Structure formats: C-alpha cells, structure tokens
N, CA, C and O atoms as a DFTB+ gen file, in Angstrom:
328 C
 N C O
     1  1       6.273      -8.796      21.023
     2  2       5.385      -9.387      19.894
     3  2       5.156      -8.501      18.589
     4  3       4.635      -7.392      18.710
     5  1       5.498      -8.928      17.486
     6  2       5.422      -8.128      16.255
     7  2       3.903      -8.174      15.828
     8  3       3.185      -9.166      15.953
     9  1       3.530      -6.997      15.324
    10  2       2.212      -6.977      14.655
    11  2       2.219      -7.183      13.181
    12  3       3.068      -6.776      12.388
    13  1       1.147      -7.874      12.931
    14  2       0.880      -8.250      11.500
    15  2      -0.193      -7.309      11.035
    16  3      -1.077      -6.872      11.773
    17  1      -0.050      -7.015       9.709
    18  2      -1.065      -6.076       9.022
    19  2      -1.726      -7.097       8.016
    20  3      -1.081      -7.922       7.370
    21  1      -3.102      -6.934       7.967
    22  2      -3.715      -7.699       6.995
    23  2      -4.566      -6.647       5.956
    24  3      -5.283      -5.720       6.334
    25  1      -4.331      -6.989       4.739
    26  2      -4.951      -6.156       3.752
    27  2      -5.727      -7.008       2.797
    28  3      -5.388      -8.174       2.599
    29  1      -6.744      -6.475       2.207
    30  2      -7.695      -7.173       1.202
    31  2      -6.971      -7.492      -0.053
    32  3      -5.984      -6.833      -0.379
    33  1      -7.389      -8.407      -0.722
    34  2      -6.910      -8.801      -2.096
    35  2      -7.110      -7.665      -3.084
    36  3      -6.290      -7.464      -3.980
    37  1      -8.244      -6.891      -2.917
    38  2      -8.551      -5.795      -3.768
    39  2      -7.406      -4.799      -3.383
    40  3      -6.784      -4.414      -4.373
    41  1      -6.980      -4.294      -2.207
    42  2      -6.003      -3.626      -1.900
    43  2      -4.574      -3.955      -2.536
    44  3      -3.793      -3.149      -3.041
    45  1      -4.427      -5.302      -2.390
    46  2      -3.107      -5.919      -3.015
    47  2      -3.055      -5.816      -4.432
    48  3      -1.980      -5.559      -4.974
    49  1      -4.244      -6.012      -5.193
    50  2      -4.323      -5.765      -6.523
    51  2      -4.063      -4.181      -6.964
    52  3      -3.298      -3.843      -7.866
    53  1      -4.679      -3.483      -6.328
    54  2      -4.505      -2.033      -6.525
    55  2      -2.996      -1.479      -6.391
    56  3      -2.520      -0.647      -7.163
    57  1      -2.289      -2.077      -5.267
    58  2      -0.969      -1.694      -5.124
    59  2      -0.073      -2.441      -6.079
    60  3       0.965      -1.844      -6.364
    61  1      -0.248      -3.561      -6.605
    62  2       0.420      -4.283      -7.730
    63  2       0.301      -3.327      -9.024
    64  3       1.278      -3.084      -9.732
    65  1      -0.872      -2.853      -9.246
    66  2      -1.213      -2.036     -10.556
    67  2      -0.721      -0.589     -10.329
    68  3      -0.440       0.076     -11.326
    69  1      -0.604      -0.083      -9.177
    70  2      -0.278       1.351      -9.105
    71  2       1.124       1.724      -8.712
    72  3       1.664       2.784      -9.027
    73  1       1.697       0.715      -7.960
    74  2       3.026       1.040      -7.378
    75  2       4.225       0.355      -8.100
    76  3       4.053      -0.668      -8.763
    77  1       5.380       0.916      -7.962
    78  2       6.557       0.244      -8.574
    79  2       7.224      -0.391      -7.375
    80  3       8.095       0.217      -6.752
    81  1       6.818      -1.635      -7.037
    82  2       7.373      -2.466      -5.994
    83  2       8.599      -3.261      -6.253
    84  3       9.013      -3.450      -7.397
    85  1       9.201      -3.746      -5.148
    86  2      10.202      -4.506      -5.438
    87  2       9.688      -5.972      -5.634
    88  3       8.594      -6.354      -5.218
    89  1      10.643      -6.807      -6.351
    90  2      10.101      -8.178      -6.728
    91  2       9.671      -8.841      -5.591
    92  3       8.603      -9.449      -5.668
    93  1      10.340      -8.846      -4.470
    94  2       9.965      -9.554      -3.276
    95  2       8.440      -9.098      -2.686
    96  3       7.681      -9.915      -2.165
    97  1       8.154      -7.826      -2.832
    98  2       6.755      -7.515      -2.373
    99  2       5.813      -7.971      -3.403
   100  3       4.785      -8.544      -3.042
   101  1       6.087      -7.752      -4.801
   102  2       5.220      -8.335      -5.744
   103  2       4.818      -9.692      -5.467
   104  3       3.641     -10.049      -5.397
   105  1       5.901     -10.501      -5.298
   106  2       5.735     -12.053      -5.002
   107  2       4.768     -12.244      -3.851
   108  3       3.810     -13.012      -3.926
   109  1       5.057     -11.513      -2.780
   110  2       4.186     -11.655      -1.495
   111  2       2.859     -11.396      -1.776
   112  3       2.014     -12.218      -1.418
   113  1       2.493     -10.250      -2.437
   114  2       1.125      -9.800      -2.652
   115  2       0.403     -10.809      -3.604
   116  3      -0.788     -11.066      -3.432
   117  1       1.119     -11.370      -4.591
   118  2       0.621     -12.317      -5.549
   119  2       0.414     -13.744      -4.923
   120  3      -0.407     -14.521      -5.409
   121  1       1.049     -14.009      -4.021
   122  2       0.918     -15.359      -3.275
   123  2      -0.354     -15.602      -2.558
   124  3      -0.834     -16.725      -2.406
   125  1      -0.900     -14.457      -2.108
   126  2      -2.180     -14.554      -1.167
   127  2      -3.347     -15.110      -1.944
   128  3      -3.412     -14.910      -3.157
   129  1      -4.273     -15.799      -1.302
   130  2      -5.481     -16.200      -1.915
   131  2      -6.581     -15.365      -1.553
   132  3      -7.225     -14.831      -2.456
   133  1      -6.909     -15.163      -0.263
   134  2      -8.041     -14.419       0.168
   135  2      -7.591     -13.041       0.647
   136  3      -8.165     -12.032       0.237
   137  1      -6.595     -12.985       1.490
   138  2      -6.192     -11.638       2.009
   139  2      -4.649     -11.795       2.201
   140  3      -4.076     -12.879       2.088
   141  1      -4.072     -10.696       2.481
   142  2      -2.469     -10.639       2.628
   143  2      -2.212     -10.327       4.040
   144  3      -2.744      -9.390       4.635
   145  1      -1.316     -11.209       4.586
   146  2      -1.027     -10.949       5.991
   147  2       0.476     -10.414       5.912
   148  3       1.306     -11.211       5.476
   149  1       0.865      -9.261       6.257
   150  2       2.174      -8.800       6.161
   151  2       2.875      -8.581       7.369
   152  3       2.358      -8.044       8.349
   153  1       4.216      -9.048       7.314
   154  2       5.114      -8.589       8.449
   155  2       5.250      -7.161       8.584
   156  3       5.106      -6.407       7.621
   157  1       5.558      -6.716       9.895
   158  2       5.815      -5.234      10.079
   159  2       6.928      -4.689       8.991
   160  3       6.802      -3.554       8.531
   161  1       7.820      -5.383       8.669
   162  2       8.859      -4.769       7.698
   163  2       8.123      -4.617       6.350
   164  3       8.261      -3.553       5.748
   165  1       7.297      -5.664       5.789
   166  2       6.626      -5.571       4.574
   167  2       5.763      -4.440       4.509
   168  3       5.819      -3.628       3.586
   169  1       4.850      -4.354       5.604
   170  2       3.869      -3.147       5.782
   171  2       4.688      -1.889       5.763
   172  3       4.331      -0.990       5.001
   173  1       5.667      -1.740       6.464
   174  2       6.541      -0.623       6.390
   175  2       6.958      -0.282       5.095
   176  3       6.726       0.867       4.720
   177  1       7.507      -1.029       4.370
   178  2       7.970      -0.874       3.028
   179  2       6.829      -0.628       1.866
   180  3       6.999       0.172       0.946
   181  1       5.678      -1.402       2.031
   182  2       4.590      -0.861       1.235
   183  2       3.991       0.428       1.648
   184  3       3.427       1.111       0.793
   185  1       4.055       0.809       2.819
   186  2       3.637       2.071       3.238
   187  2       4.451       3.278       2.552
   188  3       3.936       4.302       2.104
   189  1       5.716       2.985       2.554
   190  2       6.715       3.900       1.908
   191  2       6.432       4.243       0.478
   192  3       6.537       5.383       0.026
   193  1       5.981       2.940      -0.370
   194  2       5.792       3.031      -1.655
   195  2       4.412       3.861      -1.997
   196  3       4.238       4.589      -2.974
   197  1       3.543       3.588      -1.021
   198  2       2.175       4.368      -1.249
   199  2       2.334       5.764      -0.944
   200  3       1.742       6.599      -1.629
   201  1       3.184       6.154       0.158
   202  2       3.568       7.512       0.324
   203  2       4.222       8.213      -0.891
   204  3       3.908       9.342      -1.268
   205  1       5.140       7.447      -1.449
   206  2       5.809       8.305      -2.579
   207  2       4.890       8.392      -3.673
   208  3       4.910       9.443      -4.314
   209  1       4.005       7.402      -4.046
   210  2       3.034       7.632      -5.047
   211  2       2.009       8.669      -4.753
   212  3       1.512       9.373      -5.632
   213  1       1.702       8.743      -3.462
   214  2       0.755       9.851      -2.974
   215  2       1.380      11.213      -3.413
   216  3       0.792      12.002      -4.152
   217  1       2.579      11.411      -2.911
   218  2       3.331      12.633      -3.074
   219  2       3.573      13.019      -4.614
   220  3       3.675      14.208      -4.916
   221  1       3.662      12.047      -5.550
   222  2       3.782      12.228      -6.922
   223  2       2.564      12.495      -7.690
   224  3       2.555      13.358      -8.567
   225  1       1.548      11.798      -7.401
   226  2       0.352      11.740      -8.245
   227  2      -0.998      11.700      -7.511
   228  3      -2.048      11.486      -8.117
   229  1      -0.939      11.901      -6.254
   230  2      -2.265      11.733      -5.426
   231  2      -2.922      13.066      -5.147
   232  3      -3.804      13.128      -4.291
   233  1      -2.547      14.113      -5.809
   234  2      -3.303      15.377      -5.566
   235  2      -3.492      16.169      -6.890
   236  3      -2.707      16.040      -7.829
   237  1      -4.469      16.917      -6.918
   238  2      -4.808      17.654      -8.143
   239  2      -4.049      19.035      -8.094
   240  3      -3.230      19.210      -7.192
   241  1      -4.271      19.964      -8.968
   242  2      -3.549      21.105      -9.086
   243  2      -3.905      22.153      -7.934
   244  3      -3.160      23.107      -7.706
   245  1      -5.074      21.928      -7.226
   246  2      -5.353      22.636      -6.121
   247  2      -4.947      22.040      -4.755
   248  3      -5.354      22.503      -3.690
   249  1      -4.089      20.949      -4.863
   250  2      -3.574      20.175      -3.758
   251  2      -4.633      19.437      -2.958
   252  3      -4.482      19.105      -1.783
   253  1      -5.690      19.213      -3.669
   254  2      -7.017      18.368      -3.083
   255  2      -6.517      16.868      -3.483
   256  3      -5.980      16.629      -4.564
   257  1      -6.744      15.951      -2.546
   258  2      -6.522      14.526      -3.049
   259  2      -7.538      14.168      -4.077
   260  3      -8.735      14.452      -4.033
   261  1      -6.853      13.448      -5.093
   262  2      -7.706      12.791      -6.206
   263  2      -8.193      11.438      -5.527
   264  3      -7.770      11.056      -4.436
   265  1      -9.206      10.703      -6.359
   266  2      -9.513       9.392      -5.899
   267  2      -8.436       8.584      -5.576
   268  3      -8.432       7.991      -4.498
   269  1      -7.400       8.465      -6.470
   270  2      -6.151       7.695      -6.355
   271  2      -5.577       8.186      -4.990
   272  3      -5.306       7.359      -4.120
   273  1      -5.401       9.440      -4.803
   274  2      -4.847      10.070      -3.646
   275  2      -5.518       9.561      -2.223
   276  3      -4.880       9.239      -1.220
   277  1      -6.958       9.563      -2.373
   278  2      -7.580       9.096      -1.172
   279  2      -7.483       7.822      -0.812
   280  3      -7.565       7.488       0.370
   281  1      -7.280       6.885      -1.886
   282  2      -7.055       5.541      -1.516
   283  2      -5.748       5.310      -1.029
   284  3      -5.575       4.576      -0.055
   285  1      -4.707       5.928      -1.679
   286  2      -3.304       5.875      -1.040
   287  2      -3.281       6.387       0.341
   288  3      -2.572       5.806       1.163
   289  1      -4.023       7.475       0.706
   290  2      -3.981       7.945       2.048
   291  2      -4.464       6.859       2.982
   292  3      -3.844       6.544       3.997
   293  1      -5.624       6.288       2.586
   294  2      -6.167       5.083       3.393
   295  2      -5.150       4.046       3.712
   296  3      -4.960       3.700       4.878
   297  1      -4.430       3.493       2.621
   298  2      -3.544       2.490       2.666
   299  2      -2.383       2.995       3.580
   300  3      -1.940       2.286       4.483
   301  1      -1.928       4.187       3.326
   302  2      -0.785       4.710       4.281
   303  2      -1.237       4.538       5.702
   304  3      -0.471       4.016       6.512
   305  1      -2.414       4.939       6.050
   306  2      -2.950       4.801       7.502
   307  2      -3.102       3.363       7.856
   308  3      -2.844       3.019       9.009
   309  1      -3.513       2.453       6.934
   310  2      -3.762       1.077       7.232
   311  2      -2.558       0.399       7.509
   312  3      -2.525      -0.471       8.380
   313  1      -1.476       0.742       6.793
   314  2      -0.211      -0.007       6.797
   315  2       0.689       0.534       7.875
   316  3       1.793      -0.001       7.989
   317  1       0.368       1.519       8.678
   318  2       0.988       2.012       9.698
   319  2       1.030       1.032      11.011
   320  3       0.031       0.591      11.581
   321  1       2.275       0.804      11.339
   322  2       2.477       0.079      12.507
   323  2       3.015       0.745      13.706
   324  3       4.233       0.887      13.813
   325  1       2.179       1.181      14.648
   326  2       2.547       2.264      15.649
   327  2       2.944       1.464      16.734
   328  3       3.328       1.988      17.779
C-alpha cells in the first residue's frame, strides 16, 4: 500500500514561490483547492527540491537555520515517506 502525503495550501504556495520545480510538480501544486495530496514519488521529488534549497540558502553565516531554512527543514521532514 503506497502512502500519500498531504500538505497545506500554504505550504504548496511556499514551495511554488521558493523552489525551482518541474512543470509537472507546479501543475500538481496549483491544481489543489484546499490541500494537496501527493503520491510517494511526488513527495520524494518535492523533498529533494526542498533539501537542495535548504543546502543553498537555508543557513546563515554561522550555519544556523534561517526562517526559510526552518520552514524547509519542516517540509523535508513532512515529505519523508519512510
């Protein structure tokens, strides 16, 4: 049985604005009305995008997570399909 991941529209908007996503993921996030239900493969792909953005711009000069970094860390955890 495959697990589905659900994210809020607020999180979907955040990812649309902050991440360089594939066209198919952009479409998937924009189609939702109240919440986004993601297949395991979509969740995994979004998790990779969040992790990349976290590595590039989620930490300050002291390697402490910024506000953006904290949100991305939360999304990386939320999108994990274990």
